[in-house]
Structure formats: C-alpha cells, structure tokens
N, C-alpha and C positions, 0 to 999 in steps of 0.2 A: 699376090699376097702382096700387101699394101706395109711397105716398109717405113718405120718413122725414125728419124735421123735425131737422136736424145743427145746434146751436145752438153755438156760440163763445162763452165768458163774457167775456170782453173786447169793447168797441167797437174795430171795425176800418176799415180804408179797403176800398171794394167789391173792389181788385185784392186784396188781403190774403184775402180771402173766397175767391179763386179758389185761391191758394195752400193754404188750408186743404181746401178742395175736391179737389186735385189727390192728396191721399193717399189716396182711395178713387178706384182707374181705375176707367173702364167694363169692363173686363175682368174685375176681381171681385165686378161687381154682379150677382147673380141677378136672371136674368129678369123681369120683372113688377116693379120696384124702380126708385125714382126717388129720389134723393137732393138734397136743399134744402139751401143753407147761410144760415143767419143769423146775425147777432150781438146781443150784448147793445147795448140801445141806450144805455146810460149801466154806470158803474158800477167795477169793478177797470179796470189796467193791467197790471200784473204778477202779481198774485196774490202780492204777496211778503209776505203777512201777514195776523192775523185780521182785521185791519181790511176790508184788500180780499177775503178772499175771502167776508166777510160780505154787502159791497156786491152780490160777482158772486150770491152766493144770491140775492137779493132781484130780481135784474135777468133770470137767467136764470129762473126761476121767471115771471116778467111776461111772455118772451118765448116762453115753451113752453105758457103755463097754459090757452091756447085752441084745442092743437093738436088734439086731439079733433074739435071741433067745427069747424075746417077744414079736415078730411079728413085729415088725416094717420093713418100705421098704426102710428106709433111714433114716440118723440123718443130721441135720442141726443146726451148732452150731450157736448162735442169738447174736453175738457180732463179733466187728470190731478186736476184739484180735485175733479173726481164734483159740482162745483157743484149745488145745489137737487135733487140725485138725489130723497131722500126727498121733499120737496115734491111735487116734480112727481108722483112717485107716489101720493103722497095726493091730489093732485087730478084724475089722467086715471087711466083704467081703461087704455088701448093702453099697449103695453109701452115705460117707459124706463129706457134702459141707460144707462152710463159707464164710462170705460177705465179707472179704476184699479181698483174692483170687477171687473170683467170681465176683466182682463189678470192682475188676482193669483188668480182663482178658474183662468183656466187653465193660469197659471206652475204653481200649486199640483197639476194634472192631468199635467202634463206633465215636473215633477222634481220631488225634493227639497225644495228651496231653491231661491229665487231671488232677486236682486238689481235694483234700479233702480238707472238710470246716467242722470242728470242734468244741469242746466246749469249751477246755481247754486244755494248753500246755503239760500236762501232757502226752497226749494221742500221742503226734506227735512220739515216738518211734514206736507206734503200727504200723502207716503205712510206715513209713521208713523200717523197719523192713519186712515187707508183701512188699513191690516192690521190696528189695533187693534179698529177698527169689526165686520169681517167675520171676528174670529177667525183672522187669518193671522199673526199677529206672530212665532211659531214657526217659519213658513217663511220670513219676510225674513231672507238671508242681512248684508244691508246696503244703505244708498244710499249710492252715492258721486256727485260731481258733479266738472265739469269749469272750475269759477271766470269761468262767462263770461254775463253779465246774457242774458235773454232776448231775442227782438225780435217783438214778435204781427206786426207789420206787413211786415216781410223775412222770418220764418223766419230761416234758416240762409245766404239768399243771398249769396254773395261771403265766406263763412268756412269753405267746405265743407273745405279741405285743412287747414288748423288744426283744424277741429272734429270730422271723421271723425278723425283720428288719436290727438286727447285723448281720445274717447269709448272709441277702442278700448282706448286704455292705461288707463283706469278700468275698462271692463270686464272687461281680461285680469285686473285683480288681483284683481276682483268675483271670477272664476273660481277662481283659483290661490289665491289668499289669505284670500278670506272663504269660500269653499265652495259659492259658486253654482252649477246646473247648468240655470239661463234668467237669461236678461237681460230685463228691460220698459225701455225707453227712458220717460224722465221726463214726456215731454210728448209734446204733439202738435205743436209748433212743430218739432220734432226729424224729422218722420217721413223728411226728404230723406236723413238717417243709414241707415237702417233697411235699406238695399239692400245700401251697404257693410258693416256690421258684420254682419248675415246672413251675407256674402262670407267674410270673415278670421276671425269666430269660429266653433267647432265642438260652440257649445251653441245650442237654439232663441232667437231674438229676438223680441221681440213688440212689432207694431207698434199700440199703445195705440189709437188713431183707429179702426184698421181691426178690430181685434178688438173693440171696442162696436158697432160698424156690423156686423158677420156676427152678434153677439150678437143683432141686433134681426133681421135676416132670421131666426133660426131662429126666435125667439118669435113671430113674424108667421105663419111657414109651419106652426104647429106648434100654432098656436091657443093661446097659453100667454102668462099674463103675470103680473104681480105678485099676491101675495095682497093681496087689499083688509082681512083680517085685521094683514095687520101693518103695512099704510100703510093706515087709516082712511081714507075723503074726509071733508071738515070740513063740520061743520053749516051754515056762512055763508061762501060764495063772493064774494071780493071782488075780482076779478081785475082792475078799473080802478083799483086805486088809485095803482100805479105809471104810469097811461098820461099824465099833466099834465106828466111831467120831462122837460125838454127834454134831446135829446142832445147830447154834447158837440160841438164841432167840430172832426177830425179832420184832422190834418196828413200830408201822402204825405211 
C-alpha cells in the first residue's frame, strides 16, 4: 500500500480533518493508495500574513520531515500556501507536492491564462508569490476574492448558498474581464464549492487539493521525484527541534 501523508498547515480539531479528507473521495483514489491526513501541531491559524506563513512553514516541516522513515510514499501539503514545500523536498527523497505549484502548472497546460478565485484579500500574496517563484506570472490573469474570512474548522459549512454564488460572480468576472480560461480555487478549504463551479462555468475549474494529490500518485507510480540537485539534502538533520512545542488547545 502506498500511503500519502496529507498535511494541513494549521492546527484543526479532529472533525475538521475529516472535512479536509472529504475533498479526496475514495472513487478518485488509485488502487493501492491510501491517504492519511494530519495537521500541524502549532503555528499559524489563517495564514493571513508573512508572520503566519513562516510559522506554518516551520510546523509543516516538523509534521512531514520523518515521513520517509515512517513508510510514506509521498507527502502532499494540503494548502495553497505551499507551506514548507522546498524544505520538505530538501529533507526527503520521496515526492513532495503542494497545491499552488501543481495547480498553476496544470492550469498552464490546460489554457493560456488562469485566475485564482479565493476567499479574502489577505491570501492574494500567496498566489502572486507562487507565480513568481515558478515563472508563471505572465500566465496569471488575476486574483479575485469574495471578501469572506476563511474558517479552517468549519470550511464552507452553513455558508454554501452565499459563498457559491459570490465565487461564481468573481469567476465569471475573471473569465469575461480578465481573460482567464482556467479557474483555480484559492484554498483547499473551498473544495465544497468545486462541483458547483464546475457545473456552472464553461472553463476548467481546478480543485487544488485533488490536483496535488493526483500529482503525488503520478510521481509514485512513475518512480519519479524531485531533483536533489535542485533541493539538496541538509548536511545536519535536526528533526527534533520543534518536538517540544506544546500544541494549542483547539476550540470546536
């Protein structure tokens, strides 16, 4: 069995992990693969700033740095922040994939321009940063948001009607006004909106958590992984540095 470690970069209650895991239904999992979802034991909350994304990088690295010795076949960072992507590739030889990079590269394959439609403006820099780092700025038509703060514990539960319509409105503006011919959802916390948007829009809509996971399957089944020339291993491994940090008390 090929186990894939999916890391949510913020601490969430156990029931919220189930909501994240629901974005990858059993029907789309290739035979011989199993998904395990965990969250960072501490760090950021909403990833609304460079301060929080730096904390997330540290604790996602802590959550995944032993994945190879624990028997995992791949690691999937379950956030468009791509937290600790480069660090985990440096530490590990098994494939490590994250949604912003994977989704943007796939969008560039499927169309000439893509837009990211997201929850709130505090996340815009996540996408601009990813586009810059991966040479895709010219492909990024726009980033649009609906001005609604995210909730990593409840995702979109209870807000579906309002949120789905608002996302549709911004996606249509991205297509009609900005020239996008592919839409990327701006967060794995938005996965419940994917089926709706895929139904009402006439362009491909990418569900980033699914895209990243399926890329893990592709790399594992083809025997490929990241180049260690691009992501050299550390000369000194210090995996235990953050193990003494006490997890926060999570409120339901």
